[in-house]
C-alpha positions in Angstrom: -0.6 1.7 16.4 3.0 1.6 19.0 4.8 -0.3 15.6 3.8 2.9 13.3 4.8 5.5 15.7 8.3 3.8 16.2 9.1 3.1 12.7 8.7 6.7 11.8 10.2 7.7 14.9 13.3 5.9 14.6 13.4 5.3 10.7 13.6 8.3 8.0 10.7 7.9 5.7 10.8 8.1 1.4 9.5 8.1 -1.3 11.3 6.4 -4.7 12.5 9.2 -7.7 10.4 7.5 -9.9 7.4 6.3 -7.8 6.5 2.8 -5.9 6.8 1.0 -8.8 10.8 1.4 -8.4 10.7 -1.4 -5.2 9.0 -4.2 -7.7 11.4 -3.1 -10.5 14.7 -2.5 -7.6 13.8 -6.5 -7.0 13.1 -7.7 -10.1 16.8 -6.5 -11.9 18.5 -9.1 -10.0 16.7 -11.9 -11.2 18.4 -14.1 -13.5 15.8 -14.4 -15.6 13.3 -12.0 -16.7 9.9 -11.4 -14.9 7.3 -13.0 -16.7 4.2 -9.5 -16.9 0.9 -9.6 -17.9 0.3 -13.7 -17.5 -3.0 -13.8 -15.5 -3.0 -16.8 -13.7 -6.4 -19.3 -12.3 -5.7 -21.8 -10.5 -2.3 -23.0 -8.1 -2.6 -26.7 -6.9 0.0 -29.1 -5.5 1.3 -31.4 -8.2 3.1 -34.5 -7.9 6.9 -33.5 -7.2 5.9 -29.7 -7.0 3.0 -27.5 -7.9 1.0 -26.8 -10.7 -0.1 -23.7 -11.9 -2.7 -22.8 -14.6 -2.2 -19.6 -16.7 -4.2 -17.7 -19.8 -0.8 -18.9 -21.4 -1.1 -22.5 -20.6 0.2 -24.6 -17.3 3.2 -24.3 -15.1 5.1 -26.7 -13.9 7.7 -25.5 -10.6 8.8 -27.4 -7.2 6.9 -24.6 -5.2 5.2 -21.7 -5.5 4.4 -18.1 -3.3 0.9 -16.6 -3.8 2.3 -12.9 -3.2 -2.0 -11.2 -3.7 -4.2 -8.7 -2.1 -5.7 -9.9 0.7 -9.0 -9.2 -0.9 -7.9 -12.1 -3.6 -7.2 -14.7 -1.6 -10.2 -16.4 -2.2 -9.2 -16.8 -6.2 -6.5 -18.8 -5.2 -6.7 -20.3 -2.3 -9.1 -21.5 0.4 -7.8 -19.8 3.3 -10.0 -17.0 4.5 -10.2 -13.5 3.5 -9.4 -11.0 5.9 -11.3 -7.9 6.3 -9.8 -5.0 4.3 -10.3 -1.3 4.7 -10.0 2.1 2.0 -9.2 5.7 1.7 -9.2 8.2 -1.2 -6.4 10.0 -1.9 -6.4 13.4 -3.3 -4.4 15.2 -5.7 -3.8 18.8 -5.9 -1.4 21.5 -7.3 -1.5 23.9 -4.8 -1.3 27.5 -5.5 2.3 28.9 -3.7 4.0 26.6 -1.4 2.4 25.3 2.0 4.6 26.1 5.3 4.6 23.0 6.5 8.0 21.3 4.9 8.5 17.6 4.4 6.5 16.4 6.7 3.1 14.0 7.3 0.3 16.3 8.7 -1.9 14.4 11.0 -5.6 16.1 12.1 -6.1 15.1 15.4 -7.7 18.3 15.9 -10.9 17.5 16.5 -12.0 17.0 20.9 -11.6 13.2 22.1 -8.6 12.7 19.1 -8.8 12.3 15.7 -9.7 14.7 12.4 -11.8 17.7 12.3 -12.9 17.7 9.0 -13.0 14.6 6.6 -8.8 14.7 6.1 -7.1 12.6 8.1 -3.5 13.4 6.8 -2.2 15.3 4.3 1.8 16.1 2.9 3.3 18.5 0.4 4.4 16.2 -1.2 7.0 17.5 -3.1 8.4 19.4 -0.3 10.0 15.4 0.6 10.2 14.0 -3.1 10.8 17.1 -5.5 10.8 14.8 -8.6 7.4 14.1 -8.1 6.2 17.8 -9.2 7.7 19.9 -11.9 10.5 22.8 -11.0 8.7 25.9 -9.3 5.6 23.5 -8.5 4.0 21.7 -6.0 2.1 18.8 -4.9 -0.1 18.0 -2.2 -1.5 15.2 -0.9 -4.5 14.5 0.7 -6.0 11.0 2.4 -9.6 10.5 3.7 -11.0 7.3 4.6 -13.7 5.4 2.7 -17.3 5.2 4.1 -19.4 8.0 5.5 -19.0 11.3 6.2 -15.3 10.7 4.9 -15.7 9.0 1.9 -18.5 11.0 0.9 -16.4 14.2 0.7 -16.4 16.6 -1.9 -13.5 18.0 -3.7 -14.9 21.6 -2.2 -15.3 20.1 1.1 -11.7 18.6 1.2 -10.2 21.9 -0.6 -12.3 23.6 3.1 -10.8 21.5 5.1 -7.1 22.0 3.4 -7.2 25.6 4.2 -8.2 24.6 7.6 -5.0 22.7 8.0 -2.5 24.8 6.4 -3.9 27.9 6.9 -4.2 29.4 3.4 -6.3 29.8 0.7 -7.1 26.9 -1.4 -9.7 28.0 -4.2 -7.1 28.1 -6.9 -5.8 24.5 -6.3 -6.1 22.3 -9.4 -7.3 18.6 -8.5 -5.3 16.9 -10.7 -6.2 13.2 -9.5 -8.7 11.5 -7.2 -8.2 7.8 -6.5 -10.5 5.5 -4.5 -8.2 2.4 -2.9 -11.5 0.3 -2.0 -8.9 -2.6 -0.5 -5.8 -0.2 0.5 -4.9 -2.0 3.7 -5.7 -5.0 5.5 -7.6 -4.4 9.2 -5.1 -4.7 12.0 -6.9 -6.7 14.7 -5.1 -6.0 18.4 -3.2 -9.3 19.2 0.4 -11.2 18.1 1.1 -11.4 14.4 2.1 -14.6 13.1 4.1 -13.5 10.4 5.2 -16.7 9.0 3.9 -17.6 5.4 0.6 -19.2 5.0 0.2 -22.8 3.4 -2.4 -23.4 0.9 -0.6 -26.5 -0.3 2.6 -28.8 0.5 4.4 -26.5 -1.3 2.3 -23.7 -1.9 3.2 -20.6 0.1 0.6 -17.6 0.9 2.2 -13.6 1.8 1.5 -10.6 1.7 0.4 -7.3 4.4 -2.4 -9.0 5.8 0.3 -11.7 7.2 2.8 -9.3 8.6 1.9 -5.6 9.5 -0.5 -3.4 6.8 2.1 -1.2 5.1 4.1 -1.5 2.6 7.4 -1.9 4.7 5.2 -5.1 6.0 4.7 -6.6 2.6 8.4 -6.2 2.2 9.1 -8.0 5.1 6.5 -10.6 4.4 8.1 -11.3 0.9 11.4 -11.7 2.9 10.0 -14.3 5.4 7.8 -16.3 2.2 11.6 -16.4 0.3 13.3 -17.8 3.0 10.8 -20.2 4.0 10.7 -21.6 0.2 14.6 -22.1 0.2 14.2 -23.7 3.0 11.7 -26.0 1.4 13.5 -26.6 -1.5 16.4 -27.7 0.5 
């Protein structure tokens, strides 16, 4: 939590104009060979002088492999233990009018003793920070609730009623555009020091992801950087 607070206080969070897909596209654009997509991997195992990867398109051989998957899929390709994960739901609304919060993430801590007073944990008029996320003259609002009772069972009406309280405005004319349920949004982040080094699933098989660093997109980027450095050292 302290790391997240420090990052938000000292940094400038942002959103790519074309969505989060722009991040991997930017990384892939600098590669000498195109990235092969839509090729499910079934097994990754050590082989003589390298690694053998079995895909639906046939076997591949490599000098080393990096397994970068969500925590919930570790058991599909490795013998490593699967970390606990936490889920959330994200609601997307077309707002009527413009919430008076500006380009800020709103955290609700109004419950006595801390925490949200309703099902919404955080929300933002996201198009205020990233205008490309909504047509000109319209406002896109997001709201996050957590999976599990009672937040995960919140209805659209309950979420809108909570947003009306948070923003201090009527929401009866807001239109629900999408409702995403993400059961494995982030790996659990228990207290204590974090070993950020990639794990090993074989002599030349590295395992990385935000479950190896900190539970966030930033953690995933750091994990990928550390894995790339170790792979480079492994290959000499």
